[in-house]
N, C-alpha and C positions, 0 to 999 in steps of 0.2 A: 557455634561454628567459629573456628579461629579465623582471624582476618586474612591470613595467607590463603586459606582454602576458599574464602569468598572471592578473592581476586582471581584465583584460578578458574572458578566456575564462571565468573563473568567473562573472562577471556575466551573460554571454551564455548560459551553460548553463542548461537547464531544471532545475527543482528536482528533486532525487533523493530527499530525505527529506521525509515529510509528517506533520503532526500527525494524531492520531486524529480530531479534528474535521474536518480537511480530507479525510481518507480517507472519512469518513461522507458528506460532500458529493459526493466523486468517485464513490462507489459508489451514491449515491442511497438510502442506508439511514440509519436513526437512529443517534445517538451510542451509545445503550445497546446496540443490536444490534451495532454495531461492536465494542464492548468484549466482548460475549458471544462473538463470533467469535474474538477474540484469546484470551479465557479458555479456549475450547475447543481452541485450537491450530490453528484453520483459517486464521486470518490472522496471519502472523508479524510480529514487530516487533523493533526493536533499541532499546537504551537509550543515551541520551546524557545522562549525569548522572542527573537525576531524570525527565527527559522520555522518554516512550515515542514512538518514531517508526517510520514504516512506509516502507521503501525502495520505490521505484517498482516494482522487479521483484517484490516480495512482493504488491503490489496485483495485478499481472499474474498471478501464481501463483494468487491467490485467485479471480480471474475464471475462469481455466482450470479450477479445481476446481468452480466453480458450473456451468460448461458441461458438464463431464464428468458431474456428478450429474444434470443435466437430460437428457443423452443416455441415461444408465442408466435413469432413471425412464420415459422414453419407450419404451425397449426392453422394459420390464416391464409396460407398460400395456395 
């Protein structure tokens, strides 16, 4: 694949790694709550140097966790 084509594909691709602030906005929760979920291990992250980033699939995993918890609580209500 020529280098010029690779660059075009990379620019056209959706973002795969998100800052914690961006994740808070995506999930419609506060920044502190997002860090709490990370600290508790419920929202996983990766490190890139000193930055903590959240891959898109980890956001999806977190949403699935919330959905499963909601289903469990409805079943016990």
